[in-house]
DOSEVO-466907 format. One record per residue (C-alpha): residue number from 1; x, y, z; residue in three letters. Coordinates in Angstrom, 3 decimals, always signed. Layout:
% DOSEVO-466907
<resi: NUM, X: X, Y: Y, Z: Z, resn: Ala>
...
***
This chain:
% DOSEVO-466907
<resi: 1, X: -2.478, Y: +0.790, Z: -20.636, resn: Met>
<resi: 2, X: -4.492, Y: -1.496, Z: -18.367, resn: Ser>
<resi: 3, X: -5.049, Y: -0.314, Z: -14.782, resn: Pro>
<resi: 4, X: -2.842, Y: -2.841, Z: -13.014, resn: Arg>
<resi: 5, X: +0.165, Y: -2.712, Z: -10.807, resn: Leu>
<resi: 6, X: +2.669, Y: -0.417, Z: -12.476, resn: Gly>
<resi: 7, X: +0.140, Y: +0.898, Z: -14.985, resn: Ala>
<resi: 8, X: -1.832, Y: +2.648, Z: -12.290, resn: Arg>
<resi: 9, X: -0.049, Y: +3.825, Z: -9.121, resn: Pro>
<resi: 10, X: +0.191, Y: +1.075, Z: -6.560, resn: Leu>
<resi: 11, X: -2.485, Y: +1.184, Z: -3.914, resn: Pro>
<resi: 12, X: -1.034, Y: +2.288, Z: -0.656, resn: Arg>
<resi: 13, X: -0.766, Y: -0.662, Z: +1.611, resn: Gln>
<resi: 14, X: +2.571, Y: -2.322, Z: +2.035, resn: Pro>
<resi: 15, X: +4.562, Y: -0.163, Z: -0.318, resn: Val>
<resi: 16, X: +5.236, Y: +2.132, Z: +2.623, resn: Phe>
<resi: 17, X: +5.978, Y: -0.287, Z: +5.471, resn: Pro>
<resi: 18, X: +6.884, Y: +2.223, Z: +8.149, resn: Glu>
<resi: 19, X: +5.025, Y: +5.033, Z: +9.729, resn: His>
<resi: 20, X: +5.374, Y: +8.448, Z: +8.147, resn: Phe>
<resi: 21, X: +3.103, Y: +10.499, Z: +10.383, resn: Cys>
<resi: 22, X: +5.789, Y: +11.669, Z: +12.795, resn: Glu>
<resi: 23, X: +7.379, Y: +15.039, Z: +12.208, resn: Tyr>
<resi: 24, X: +10.121, Y: +14.749, Z: +9.637, resn: Leu>
<resi: 25, X: +13.074, Y: +16.268, Z: +11.377, resn: Ser>
<resi: 26, X: +16.411, Y: +15.109, Z: +10.006, resn: Thr>
<resi: 27, X: +16.864, Y: +12.655, Z: +12.862, resn: Val>
<resi: 28, X: +13.258, Y: +11.503, Z: +12.614, resn: Gly>
<resi: 29, X: +13.544, Y: +10.806, Z: +8.892, resn: Leu>
<resi: 30, X: +16.702, Y: +8.731, Z: +9.323, resn: Val>
<resi: 31, X: +14.968, Y: +6.749, Z: +12.065, resn: His>
<resi: 32, X: +11.958, Y: +6.108, Z: +9.848, resn: Leu>
<resi: 33, X: +14.068, Y: +5.016, Z: +6.905, resn: Leu>
<resi: 34, X: +15.924, Y: +2.485, Z: +9.053, resn: Lys>
<resi: 35, X: +12.651, Y: +1.233, Z: +10.495, resn: Ala>
<resi: 36, X: +11.242, Y: +0.868, Z: +6.981, resn: Phe>
<resi: 37, X: +14.157, Y: -1.342, Z: +5.980, resn: Gln>
<resi: 38, X: +13.828, Y: -3.527, Z: +9.104, resn: Arg>
<resi: 39, X: +10.100, Y: -4.013, Z: +8.731, resn: Gln>
<resi: 40, X: +10.271, Y: -4.477, Z: +4.978, resn: Gly>
<resi: 41, X: +12.299, Y: -7.655, Z: +5.469, resn: Lys>
<resi: 42, X: +9.556, Y: -9.070, Z: +7.665, resn: Ala>
<resi: 43, X: +6.610, Y: -8.282, Z: +5.392, resn: Met>
<resi: 44, X: +6.321, Y: -11.700, Z: +3.762, resn: Glu>
<resi: 45, X: +3.065, Y: -12.329, Z: +5.615, resn: Lys>
<resi: 46, X: -0.234, Y: -10.555, Z: +5.202, resn: Arg>
<resi: 47, X: -1.027, Y: -7.860, Z: +7.735, resn: Ser>
<resi: 48, X: -3.723, Y: -5.281, Z: +8.160, resn: Arg>
<resi: 49, X: -2.930, Y: -1.797, Z: +7.002, resn: Thr>
<resi: 50, X: -3.504, Y: +1.383, Z: +8.968, resn: Cys>
<resi: 51, X: -6.443, Y: +3.090, Z: +7.329, resn: Gln>
<resi: 52, X: -4.949, Y: +6.514, Z: +8.004, resn: Ser>
<resi: 53, X: -1.296, Y: +6.283, Z: +6.969, resn: Cys>
<resi: 54, X: -1.012, Y: +2.856, Z: +5.352, resn: Gly>
<resi: 55, X: +1.500, Y: +1.384, Z: +7.780, resn: Met>
<resi: 56, X: +1.338, Y: -2.442, Z: +7.866, resn: Pro>
<resi: 57, X: +0.239, Y: -3.623, Z: +11.305, resn: Met>
<resi: 58, X: +1.691, Y: -7.109, Z: +11.658, resn: Ser>
<resi: 59, X: +2.042, Y: -7.059, Z: +15.456, resn: Glu>
<resi: 60, X: -0.267, Y: -5.968, Z: +18.285, resn: Asp>
<resi: 61, X: +2.244, Y: -3.298, Z: +19.269, resn: Glu>
<resi: 62, X: +1.558, Y: -1.574, Z: +15.950, resn: His>
<resi: 63, X: -2.164, Y: -1.172, Z: +16.713, resn: Leu>
<resi: 64, X: -3.777, Y: +1.988, Z: +18.016, resn: Gly>
<resi: 65, X: -6.245, Y: +1.935, Z: +20.903, resn: Thr>
<resi: 66, X: -9.926, Y: +2.685, Z: +21.336, resn: Glu>
<resi: 67, X: -11.313, Y: +4.832, Z: +24.161, resn: Ala>
<resi: 68, X: -11.963, Y: +1.704, Z: +26.254, resn: Asn>
<resi: 69, X: -8.371, Y: +0.513, Z: +25.839, resn: Gly>
<resi: 70, X: -9.044, Y: -2.223, Z: +23.281, resn: Thr>
<resi: 71, X: -6.840, Y: -2.454, Z: +20.212, resn: Leu>
<resi: 72, X: -8.039, Y: -0.759, Z: +17.036, resn: Ser>
<resi: 73, X: -8.470, Y: -2.977, Z: +13.988, resn: Lys>
<resi: 74, X: -8.241, Y: -0.014, Z: +11.618, resn: Asp>
<resi: 75, X: -5.541, Y: +2.364, Z: +12.793, resn: Tyr>
<resi: 76, X: -1.938, Y: +2.251, Z: +13.970, resn: Cys>
<resi: 77, X: -0.565, Y: +3.463, Z: +17.294, resn: Val>
<resi: 78, X: +0.991, Y: +6.525, Z: +15.673, resn: Tyr>
<resi: 79, X: -2.253, Y: +7.753, Z: +14.102, resn: Cys>
<resi: 80, X: -4.835, Y: +6.713, Z: +16.679, resn: Tyr>
<resi: 81, X: -4.793, Y: +6.527, Z: +20.467, resn: Arg>
<resi: 82, X: -7.528, Y: +6.409, Z: +23.101, resn: Asp>
<resi: 83, X: -10.253, Y: +6.492, Z: +20.455, resn: Gly>
<resi: 84, X: -9.048, Y: +9.600, Z: +18.636, resn: Ala>
<resi: 85, X: -6.643, Y: +10.557, Z: +15.883, resn: Phe>
<resi: 86, X: -3.348, Y: +11.874, Z: +17.202, resn: Thr>
<resi: 87, X: -3.402, Y: +14.602, Z: +14.537, resn: Glu>
<resi: 88, X: -7.091, Y: +15.267, Z: +13.901, resn: Pro>
<resi: 89, X: -6.464, Y: +18.355, Z: +11.771, resn: Glu>
<resi: 90, X: -3.957, Y: +16.858, Z: +9.346, resn: Ile>
<resi: 91, X: -5.073, Y: +16.911, Z: +5.708, resn: Thr>
<resi: 92, X: -4.561, Y: +14.295, Z: +3.039, resn: Ile>
<resi: 93, X: -2.168, Y: +16.658, Z: +1.245, resn: Asp>
<resi: 94, X: -0.066, Y: +17.095, Z: +4.387, resn: Glu>
<resi: 95, X: +0.019, Y: +13.336, Z: +4.909, resn: Met>
<resi: 96, X: +1.012, Y: +12.795, Z: +1.281, resn: Ala>
<resi: 97, X: +3.795, Y: +15.347, Z: +1.576, resn: Lys>
<resi: 98, X: +5.267, Y: +13.545, Z: +4.586, resn: Arg>
<resi: 99, X: +4.994, Y: +10.188, Z: +2.867, resn: Cys>
<resi: 100, X: +6.439, Y: +11.580, Z: -0.341, resn: Gly>
<resi: 101, X: +9.554, Y: +12.769, Z: +1.459, resn: Ala>
<resi: 102, X: +10.265, Y: +9.232, Z: +2.644, resn: Ile>
<resi: 103, X: +9.435, Y: +7.645, Z: -0.704, resn: Met>
<resi: 104, X: +11.770, Y: +10.073, Z: -2.427, resn: Ser>
<resi: 105, X: +14.605, Y: +9.104, Z: -0.075, resn: Gln>
<resi: 106, X: +14.010, Y: +5.374, Z: -0.338, resn: Leu>
<resi: 107, X: +13.548, Y: +4.961, Z: -4.065, resn: Tyr>
<resi: 108, X: +15.168, Y: +8.027, Z: -5.676, resn: Asp>
<resi: 109, X: +11.771, Y: +9.334, Z: -6.774, resn: Ile>
<resi: 110, X: +11.560, Y: +13.021, Z: -7.723, resn: Pro>
<resi: 111, X: +9.806, Y: +14.737, Z: -4.806, resn: Val>
<resi: 112, X: +6.756, Y: +15.914, Z: -6.760, resn: Lys>
<resi: 113, X: +6.240, Y: +12.472, Z: -8.260, resn: Asn>
<resi: 114, X: +6.583, Y: +10.892, Z: -4.827, resn: Ala>
<resi: 115, X: +3.989, Y: +13.234, Z: -3.330, resn: Glu>
<resi: 116, X: +1.579, Y: +12.561, Z: -6.200, resn: Arg>
<resi: 117, X: +2.089, Y: +8.818, Z: -5.838, resn: Phe>
<resi: 118, X: +1.613, Y: +8.952, Z: -2.065, resn: Ala>
<resi: 119, X: -1.608, Y: +10.919, Z: -2.364, resn: Arg>
<resi: 120, X: -3.041, Y: +8.414, Z: -4.824, resn: Glu>
<resi: 121, X: -2.118, Y: +5.606, Z: -2.446, resn: Gln>
<resi: 122, X: -3.597, Y: +6.996, Z: +0.749, resn: Ile>
<resi: 123, X: -6.719, Y: +8.346, Z: -0.964, resn: Ser>
<resi: 124, X: -8.014, Y: +4.738, Z: -0.958, resn: Cys>
<resi: 125, X: -7.709, Y: +4.405, Z: +2.829, resn: Leu>
<resi: 126, X: -10.736, Y: +4.549, Z: +5.105, resn: Lys>
<resi: 127, X: -9.843, Y: +7.839, Z: +6.804, resn: Arg>
<resi: 128, X: -9.656, Y: +9.656, Z: +3.489, resn: Trp>
<resi: 129, X: -12.063, Y: +7.658, Z: +1.306, resn: Ala>
<resi: 130, X: -14.822, Y: +7.503, Z: +3.916, resn: Gly>
<resi: 131, X: -14.948, Y: +3.706, Z: +3.616, resn: Lys>
<resi: 132, X: -12.542, Y: +0.777, Z: +3.583, resn: Glu>
<resi: 133, X: -11.634, Y: -0.113, Z: +0.024, resn: Val>
<resi: 134, X: -10.732, Y: -3.681, Z: -0.952, resn: Ala>
<resi: 135, X: -7.623, Y: -4.343, Z: -3.028, resn: Phe>
<resi: 136, X: -6.889, Y: -7.043, Z: -5.583, resn: Cys>
<resi: 137, X: -4.863, Y: -9.795, Z: -3.944, resn: Gly>
<resi: 138, X: -2.877, Y: -10.331, Z: -7.130, resn: Ser>
<resi: 139, X: -1.926, Y: -6.867, Z: -8.443, resn: Cys>
<resi: 140, X: -3.096, Y: -4.551, Z: -5.660, resn: Gly>
<resi: 141, X: -5.566, Y: -2.555, Z: -7.738, resn: Met>
<resi: 142, X: -8.237, Y: -0.891, Z: -5.548, resn: Pro>
<resi: 143, X: -11.704, Y: -2.327, Z: -6.152, resn: Leu>
<resi: 144, X: -13.499, Y: +1.016, Z: -6.132, resn: Leu>
<resi: 145, X: -16.361, Y: +0.084, Z: -8.472, resn: Arg>
<resi: 146, X: -18.376, Y: -3.085, Z: -9.026, resn: Asp>
<resi: 147, X: -16.886, Y: -3.426, Z: -12.491, resn: Glu>
<resi: 148, X: -13.374, Y: -3.449, Z: -11.039, resn: Asp>
<resi: 149, X: -14.022, Y: -6.811, Z: -9.370, resn: Ala>
<resi: 150, X: -13.253, Y: -10.126, Z: -11.020, resn: Gly>
<resi: 151, X: -15.789, Y: -12.944, Z: -11.192, resn: Thr>
<resi: 152, X: -16.108, Y: -16.342, Z: -9.547, resn: Glu>
<resi: 153, X: -17.045, Y: -19.513, Z: -11.435, resn: Ala>
<resi: 154, X: -20.723, Y: -18.904, Z: -10.610, resn: Asp>
<resi: 155, X: -20.461, Y: -15.367, Z: -12.095, resn: Arg>
<resi: 156, X: -20.688, Y: -13.622, Z: -8.726, resn: Thr>
<resi: 157, X: -18.265, Y: -10.776, Z: -8.121, resn: Arg>
<resi: 158, X: -14.976, Y: -11.636, Z: -6.466, resn: Ser>
<resi: 159, X: -14.195, Y: -9.778, Z: -3.256, resn: Thr>
<resi: 160, X: -10.511, Y: -10.690, Z: -3.501, resn: Ala>
<resi: 161, X: -9.341, Y: -10.075, Z: -7.067, resn: Tyr>
<resi: 162, X: -9.799, Y: -7.568, Z: -9.883, resn: Cys>
<resi: 163, X: -11.277, Y: -8.198, Z: -13.319, resn: Thr>
<resi: 164, X: -7.866, Y: -7.952, Z: -14.982, resn: Tyr>
<resi: 165, X: -6.358, Y: -10.736, Z: -12.846, resn: Cys>
<resi: 166, X: -9.304, Y: -13.036, Z: -12.175, resn: Tyr>
<resi: 167, X: -12.297, Y: -14.111, Z: -14.281, resn: Gln>
<resi: 168, X: -14.697, Y: -17.031, Z: -14.025, resn: Asn>
<resi: 169, X: -13.061, Y: -18.359, Z: -10.874, resn: Gly>
<resi: 170, X: -9.497, Y: -18.488, Z: -12.197, resn: Arg>
<resi: 171, X: -6.505, Y: -16.250, Z: -12.765, resn: Phe>
<resi: 172, X: -6.248, Y: -14.766, Z: -16.249, resn: Thr>
<resi: 173, X: -2.512, Y: -15.569, Z: -16.218, resn: Glu>
<resi: 174, X: -2.358, Y: -18.733, Z: -14.103, resn: Pro>
<resi: 175, X: +1.284, Y: -19.478, Z: -14.872, resn: Asp>
<resi: 176, X: +2.602, Y: -16.016, Z: -14.042, resn: Leu>
<resi: 177, X: +5.306, Y: -16.204, Z: -11.358, resn: Thr>
<resi: 178, X: +6.215, Y: -13.451, Z: -8.918, resn: Arg>
<resi: 179, X: +9.522, Y: -12.808, Z: -10.686, resn: Glu>
<resi: 180, X: +7.722, Y: -12.590, Z: -14.023, resn: Gln>
<resi: 181, X: +5.226, Y: -10.177, Z: -12.498, resn: Ala>
<resi: 182, X: +8.091, Y: -8.026, Z: -11.244, resn: Ile>
<resi: 183, X: +9.611, Y: -8.036, Z: -14.718, resn: Gly>
<resi: 184, X: +6.263, Y: -7.072, Z: -16.195, resn: Lys>
<resi: 185, X: +5.247, Y: -4.316, Z: -13.793, resn: Tyr>
<resi: 186, X: +8.562, Y: -2.702, Z: -12.820, resn: Ala>
<resi: 187, X: +9.247, Y: -0.976, Z: -16.158, resn: Pro>
<resi: 188, X: +5.821, Y: +0.678, Z: -16.012, resn: Met>
<resi: 189, X: +6.466, Y: +1.767, Z: -12.442, resn: Met>
<resi: 190, X: +9.874, Y: +3.155, Z: -13.406, resn: Ala>
<resi: 191, X: +8.324, Y: +5.189, Z: -16.216, resn: Lys>
<resi: 192, X: +5.396, Y: +6.384, Z: -14.118, resn: Asn>
<resi: 193, X: +7.594, Y: +7.643, Z: -11.270, resn: Leu>
<resi: 194, X: +10.732, Y: +8.504, Z: -13.282, resn: Asp>
<resi: 195, X: +12.988, Y: +6.254, Z: -11.217, resn: Ile>
<resi: 196, X: +15.761, Y: +3.749, Z: -12.023, resn: Pro>
<resi: 197, X: +14.502, Y: +0.326, Z: -13.056, resn: Leu>
<resi: 198, X: +16.284, Y: -1.378, Z: -10.160, resn: Glu>
<resi: 199, X: +14.451, Y: +0.861, Z: -7.687, resn: Lys>
<resi: 200, X: +11.144, Y: +0.068, Z: -9.369, resn: Ala>
<resi: 201, X: +11.937, Y: -3.642, Z: -9.155, resn: Gln>
<resi: 202, X: +12.635, Y: -3.229, Z: -5.440, resn: Glu>
<resi: 203, X: +9.297, Y: -1.449, Z: -4.925, resn: Met>
<resi: 204, X: +7.300, Y: -4.017, Z: -6.869, resn: Val>
<resi: 205, X: +9.046, Y: -6.982, Z: -5.216, resn: Arg>
<resi: 206, X: +8.294, Y: -5.553, Z: -1.766, resn: Gln>
<resi: 207, X: +4.691, Y: -4.856, Z: -2.663, resn: Tyr>
<resi: 208, X: +3.918, Y: -8.210, Z: -4.241, resn: Leu>
<resi: 209, X: +5.321, Y: -10.027, Z: -1.208, resn: Ser>
<resi: 210, X: +2.390, Y: -8.706, Z: +0.820, resn: Thr>
<resi: 211, X: -0.376, Y: -9.831, Z: -1.547, resn: Leu>
<resi: 212, X: -2.105, Y: -13.210, Z: -0.999, resn: Pro>
<resi: 213, X: -1.460, Y: -14.617, Z: -4.473, resn: Arg>
<resi: 214, X: +2.304, Y: -14.355, Z: -4.067, resn: Trp>
<resi: 215, X: +2.695, Y: -15.616, Z: -0.522, resn: Gln>
<resi: 216, X: +2.895, Y: -19.325, Z: -1.276, resn: Glu>
***
């Protein structure tokens, strides 16, 4: 199975469009779920992603702050304020557990599968990976190794697309539409996470809407 969207867990970025770093009290979880739904409808444009929790940061009010008061380009207001993490001792497993609880609620994912999925997503973020990892703008695959990158027409490595989606300066499936991509990837996602197909379609549709290839 090729390591694309649905075959490999989706890289964290816009699949989780609302912050999950607050304490998950019953009231807090309901609030976050509603916020997810509101923001998800507005995620048709590209935004930076918090490199701690993965929250899309499409507005200045979503951005954290540096010690000098300037806005952070890497971290959201919930994770990072005044030049420091709001929860400096939190571990990747604790973050994944919080995220997994929300994913389980939103998409009917078994809790353990949701936590596994969340951990794989956030492990590619700067706070946890130690560097900012690029993602394919077509399928979302993280470009962790040189060989993961596609190639331009001059044979140089692409910084925007993976080798499965883009070779020699063109898409490997140039006629693939977003709806066809959803139909292709959703069944793999459903199997991987053990969720209903319609929930997998919802996840994939939301995710693809944030990637450059599908924003025209």
